[in-house]
C-alpha atoms as an extended CHARMM CRD file, in Angstrom:
* protein
*
       131  EXT
         1         1  UNK       CA            -74.2460000000      -40.0520000000       45.5270000000  PROA      1               0.0000000000
         2         2  UNK       CA            -70.6860000000      -40.3490000000       44.9030000000  PROA      2               0.0000000000
         3         3  UNK       CA            -68.7560000000      -37.4770000000       43.3610000000  PROA      3               0.0000000000
         4         4  UNK       CA            -67.8820000000      -37.8130000000       39.7740000000  PROA      4               0.0000000000
         5         5  UNK       CA            -64.3120000000      -37.6910000000       38.7010000000  PROA      5               0.0000000000
         6         6  UNK       CA            -63.8890000000      -34.8050000000       36.2060000000  PROA      6               0.0000000000
         7         7  UNK       CA            -60.3560000000      -35.6720000000       35.4200000000  PROA      7               0.0000000000
         8         8  UNK       CA            -60.0750000000      -36.2440000000       31.6960000000  PROA      8               0.0000000000
         9         9  UNK       CA            -57.9820000000      -38.8720000000       30.2120000000  PROA      9               0.0000000000
        10        10  UNK       CA            -56.1390000000      -37.7370000000       27.1330000000  PROA      10              0.0000000000
        11        11  UNK       CA            -55.1640000000      -40.1860000000       24.5460000000  PROA      11              0.0000000000
        12        12  UNK       CA            -52.1210000000      -39.9650000000       22.3910000000  PROA      12              0.0000000000
        13        13  UNK       CA            -54.2240000000      -39.0850000000       19.3000000000  PROA      13              0.0000000000
        14        14  UNK       CA            -55.8230000000      -36.2600000000       21.2040000000  PROA      14              0.0000000000
        15        15  UNK       CA            -52.3850000000      -34.8470000000       22.1910000000  PROA      15              0.0000000000
        16        16  UNK       CA            -51.1650000000      -34.9800000000       18.5670000000  PROA      16              0.0000000000
        17        17  UNK       CA            -54.2650000000      -33.1220000000       17.3710000000  PROA      17              0.0000000000
        18        18  UNK       CA            -53.7730000000      -30.4620000000       20.0640000000  PROA      18              0.0000000000
        19        19  UNK       CA            -50.1110000000      -30.0470000000       19.0100000000  PROA      19              0.0000000000
        20        20  UNK       CA            -51.0380000000      -29.5860000000       15.3300000000  PROA      20              0.0000000000
        21        21  UNK       CA            -53.8390000000      -27.1810000000       16.2660000000  PROA      21              0.0000000000
        22        22  UNK       CA            -51.4240000000      -25.1120000000       18.4030000000  PROA      22              0.0000000000
        23        23  UNK       CA            -48.8840000000      -25.1890000000       15.5720000000  PROA      23              0.0000000000
        24        24  UNK       CA            -51.5220000000      -23.9470000000       13.0670000000  PROA      24              0.0000000000
        25        25  UNK       CA            -52.6800000000      -21.1590000000       15.3860000000  PROA      25              0.0000000000
        26        26  UNK       CA            -49.0620000000      -20.1180000000       15.9780000000  PROA      26              0.0000000000
        27        27  UNK       CA            -48.4350000000      -20.0760000000       12.2110000000  PROA      27              0.0000000000
        28        28  UNK       CA            -51.5500000000      -18.0140000000       11.5720000000  PROA      28              0.0000000000
        29        29  UNK       CA            -50.5630000000      -15.5330000000       14.2970000000  PROA      29              0.0000000000
        30        30  UNK       CA            -47.0450000000      -15.3270000000       12.8300000000  PROA      30              0.0000000000
        31        31  UNK       CA            -48.4430000000      -14.5860000000        9.3670000000  PROA      31              0.0000000000
        32        32  UNK       CA            -50.8160000000      -11.9340000000       10.7640000000  PROA      32              0.0000000000
        33        33  UNK       CA            -48.0400000000      -10.2610000000       12.7600000000  PROA      33              0.0000000000
        34        34  UNK       CA            -45.6710000000      -10.3220000000        9.7550000000  PROA      34              0.0000000000
        35        35  UNK       CA            -48.3120000000       -8.7150000000        7.5530000000  PROA      35              0.0000000000
        36        36  UNK       CA            -49.0060000000       -6.0740000000       10.2120000000  PROA      36              0.0000000000
        37        37  UNK       CA            -45.3220000000       -5.2030000000       10.5840000000  PROA      37              0.0000000000
        38        38  UNK       CA            -44.9050000000       -5.0180000000        6.8200000000  PROA      38              0.0000000000
        39        39  UNK       CA            -47.9520000000       -2.7450000000        6.4980000000  PROA      39              0.0000000000
        40        40  UNK       CA            -46.5510000000       -0.4660000000        9.2260000000  PROA      40              0.0000000000
        41        41  UNK       CA            -43.1470000000       -0.3630000000        7.4810000000  PROA      41              0.0000000000
        42        42  UNK       CA            -44.7600000000        0.4830000000        4.1330000000  PROA      42              0.0000000000
        43        43  UNK       CA            -46.7620000000        3.2170000000        5.8390000000  PROA      43              0.0000000000
        44        44  UNK       CA            -43.5410000000        4.6340000000        7.3130000000  PROA      44              0.0000000000
        45        45  UNK       CA            -41.8540000000        4.5880000000        3.8900000000  PROA      45              0.0000000000
        46        46  UNK       CA            -44.8420000000        6.3380000000        2.3130000000  PROA      46              0.0000000000
        47        47  UNK       CA            -44.8110000000        8.9680000000        5.0620000000  PROA      47              0.0000000000
        48        48  UNK       CA            -41.0770000000        9.5330000000        4.6090000000  PROA      48              0.0000000000
        49        49  UNK       CA            -41.4750000000        9.9310000000        0.8400000000  PROA      49              0.0000000000
        50        50  UNK       CA            -44.3750000000       12.3320000000        1.3580000000  PROA      50              0.0000000000
        51        51  UNK       CA            -42.2820000000       14.4800000000        3.7240000000  PROA      51              0.0000000000
        52        52  UNK       CA            -39.4220000000       14.6850000000        1.2070000000  PROA      52              0.0000000000
        53        53  UNK       CA            -41.8130000000       15.6060000000       -1.5990000000  PROA      53              0.0000000000
        54        54  UNK       CA            -43.5020000000       18.1810000000        0.6160000000  PROA      54              0.0000000000
        55        55  UNK       CA            -40.1590000000       19.8260000000        1.3610000000  PROA      55              0.0000000000
        56        56  UNK       CA            -39.3240000000       19.9760000000       -2.3470000000  PROA      56              0.0000000000
        57        57  UNK       CA            -42.7760000000       21.3490000000       -3.1480000000  PROA      57              0.0000000000
        58        58  UNK       CA            -42.5050000000       24.0540000000       -0.4670000000  PROA      58              0.0000000000
        59        59  UNK       CA            -39.1350000000       25.0840000000       -1.8900000000  PROA      59              0.0000000000
        60        60  UNK       CA            -40.6220000000       25.2620000000       -5.3730000000  PROA      60              0.0000000000
        61        61  UNK       CA            -43.5640000000       27.2540000000       -4.0240000000  PROA      61              0.0000000000
        62        62  UNK       CA            -41.1980000000       29.7860000000       -2.4330000000  PROA      62              0.0000000000
        63        63  UNK       CA            -39.3480000000       30.1550000000       -5.7440000000  PROA      63              0.0000000000
        64        64  UNK       CA            -42.5980000000       30.6150000000       -7.6480000000  PROA      64              0.0000000000
        65        65  UNK       CA            -43.8230000000       33.1330000000       -5.0790000000  PROA      65              0.0000000000
        66        66  UNK       CA            -40.6500000000       35.2060000000       -5.5290000000  PROA      66              0.0000000000
        67        67  UNK       CA            -41.0860000000       35.0410000000       -9.3130000000  PROA      67              0.0000000000
        68        68  UNK       CA            -44.7260000000       36.0810000000       -8.9070000000  PROA      68              0.0000000000
        69        69  UNK       CA            -43.7500000000       39.1060000000       -6.8100000000  PROA      69              0.0000000000
        70        70  UNK       CA            -41.1430000000       40.1050000000       -9.4030000000  PROA      70              0.0000000000
        71        71  UNK       CA            -43.6980000000       39.6830000000      -12.1840000000  PROA      71              0.0000000000
        72        72  UNK       CA            -46.2300000000       41.8390000000      -10.3100000000  PROA      72              0.0000000000
        73        73  UNK       CA            -43.5950000000       44.5720000000       -9.9340000000  PROA      73              0.0000000000
        74        74  UNK       CA            -42.8940000000       44.4070000000      -13.6700000000  PROA      74              0.0000000000
        75        75  UNK       CA            -46.5890000000       44.5820000000      -14.5250000000  PROA      75              0.0000000000
        76        76  UNK       CA            -47.0270000000       47.4970000000      -12.1260000000  PROA      76              0.0000000000
        77        77  UNK       CA            -44.1580000000       49.3370000000      -13.8010000000  PROA      77              0.0000000000
        78        78  UNK       CA            -45.8930000000       48.8860000000      -17.1710000000  PROA      78              0.0000000000
        79        79  UNK       CA            -49.0390000000       50.5290000000      -15.8530000000  PROA      79              0.0000000000
        80        80  UNK       CA            -47.4240000000       53.9930000000      -15.9500000000  PROA      80              0.0000000000
        81        81  UNK       CA            -46.2730000000       55.7640000000      -19.1060000000  PROA      81              0.0000000000
        82        82  UNK       CA            -42.7950000000       56.2920000000      -17.7200000000  PROA      82              0.0000000000
        83        83  UNK       CA            -42.3730000000       52.6180000000      -16.8680000000  PROA      83              0.0000000000
        84        84  UNK       CA            -43.6140000000       51.5510000000      -20.2880000000  PROA      84              0.0000000000
        85        85  UNK       CA            -41.2720000000       54.0070000000      -21.9910000000  PROA      85              0.0000000000
        86        86  UNK       CA            -38.3240000000       52.7640000000      -19.9250000000  PROA      86              0.0000000000
        87        87  UNK       CA            -39.0710000000       49.1520000000      -20.8220000000  PROA      87              0.0000000000
        88        88  UNK       CA            -39.3650000000       49.9490000000      -24.5450000000  PROA      88              0.0000000000
        89        89  UNK       CA            -36.1190000000       51.9270000000      -24.4800000000  PROA      89              0.0000000000
        90        90  UNK       CA            -34.2320000000       49.1200000000      -22.6980000000  PROA      90              0.0000000000
        91        91  UNK       CA            -35.5720000000       46.1910000000      -24.6920000000  PROA      91              0.0000000000
        92        92  UNK       CA            -35.7920000000       47.6320000000      -28.1900000000  PROA      92              0.0000000000
        93        93  UNK       CA            -33.4030000000       50.6060000000      -28.1000000000  PROA      93              0.0000000000
        94        94  UNK       CA            -36.0950000000       52.9660000000      -29.3420000000  PROA      94              0.0000000000
        95        95  UNK       CA            -36.0300000000       56.7340000000      -28.8420000000  PROA      95              0.0000000000
        96        96  UNK       CA            -38.5810000000       59.4770000000      -29.1670000000  PROA      96              0.0000000000
        97        97  UNK       CA            -38.6990000000       61.5280000000      -32.3440000000  PROA      97              0.0000000000
        98        98  UNK       CA            -36.0500000000       64.2390000000      -32.1780000000  PROA      98              0.0000000000
        99        99  UNK       CA            -33.8440000000       62.3980000000      -29.7120000000  PROA      99              0.0000000000
       100       100  UNK       CA            -30.4400000000       61.2000000000      -30.7300000000  PROA      100             0.0000000000
       101       101  UNK       CA            -27.8260000000       58.9210000000      -29.3730000000  PROA      101             0.0000000000
       102       102  UNK       CA            -24.7090000000       60.3930000000      -27.8160000000  PROA      102             0.0000000000
       103       103  UNK       CA            -21.5750000000       58.3350000000      -27.6610000000  PROA      103             0.0000000000
       104       104  UNK       CA            -18.6300000000       59.5330000000      -25.6600000000  PROA      104             0.0000000000
       105       105  UNK       CA            -15.3520000000       58.1630000000      -26.9120000000  PROA      105             0.0000000000
       106       106  UNK       CA            -12.2840000000       58.8400000000      -24.8330000000  PROA      106             0.0000000000
       107       107  UNK       CA             -8.7640000000       58.4260000000      -25.9830000000  PROA      107             0.0000000000
       108       108  UNK       CA             -5.8470000000       57.7420000000      -23.7310000000  PROA      108             0.0000000000
       109       109  UNK       CA             -4.5900000000       61.3210000000      -24.0870000000  PROA      109             0.0000000000
       110       110  UNK       CA             -7.8910000000       62.8710000000      -23.0180000000  PROA      110             0.0000000000
       111       111  UNK       CA             -8.1510000000       61.0760000000      -19.7410000000  PROA      111             0.0000000000
       112       112  UNK       CA             -8.5560000000       63.0450000000      -16.5440000000  PROA      112             0.0000000000
       113       113  UNK       CA             -5.7830000000       65.4880000000      -15.8270000000  PROA      113             0.0000000000
       114       114  UNK       CA             -3.4890000000       64.8290000000      -12.9450000000  PROA      114             0.0000000000
       115       115  UNK       CA             -4.2030000000       66.5210000000       -9.6300000000  PROA      115             0.0000000000
       116       116  UNK       CA             -1.2750000000       68.9690000000       -9.7680000000  PROA      116             0.0000000000
       117       117  UNK       CA             -1.9120000000       70.1490000000      -13.3410000000  PROA      117             0.0000000000
       118       118  UNK       CA             -5.0220000000       72.3060000000      -13.9990000000  PROA      118             0.0000000000
       119       119  UNK       CA             -7.1000000000       71.6660000000      -17.1040000000  PROA      119             0.0000000000
       120       120  UNK       CA             -7.3940000000       74.0920000000      -20.0220000000  PROA      120             0.0000000000
       121       121  UNK       CA            -10.5480000000       75.5550000000      -18.5160000000  PROA      121             0.0000000000
       122       122  UNK       CA             -8.8060000000       75.8780000000      -15.1600000000  PROA      122             0.0000000000
       123       123  UNK       CA             -5.8710000000       77.6930000000      -16.7640000000  PROA      123             0.0000000000
       124       124  UNK       CA             -8.2340000000       80.0900000000      -18.5580000000  PROA      124             0.0000000000
       125       125  UNK       CA            -10.1620000000       80.7240000000      -15.3590000000  PROA      125             0.0000000000
       126       126  UNK       CA             -6.9700000000       81.4320000000      -13.4250000000  PROA      126             0.0000000000
       127       127  UNK       CA             -5.7230000000       83.7860000000      -16.1780000000  PROA      127             0.0000000000
       128       128  UNK       CA             -8.9450000000       85.8410000000      -16.1910000000  PROA      128             0.0000000000
       129       129  UNK       CA             -9.6170000000       85.9590000000      -12.4830000000  PROA      129             0.0000000000
       130       130  UNK       CA             -6.3140000000       86.2950000000      -10.6740000000  PROA      130             0.0000000000
       131       131  UNK       CA             -6.5640000000       87.9120000000       -7.3000000000  PROA      131             0.0000000000
């Protein structure tokens, strides 16, 4: 038996079809790779946006935590009678019955005496108790 020749003979039509098939496969692979790269880029953008928003949210959380601590201190001060009384006095200017308001008004003449000159009380003290 003679050996068969497995060499194939390609016709011109066959070569054209192979070229178009390779061109189609290359186009499909190009489209798939473009879509994959775009999906990866969109994922990166989403991740970057999420990191920025997380940073802003953590900053806001720290601010709210500080406000919460201050609010707890205020509420704790209201739990005692003294703290409640202080808050009412500061916010509304209220006083207890029998208390009055004292205003000290100083004029320019009544300002503190100079260091070398004793005050009236000092002069009286020196006059009574001279050694």
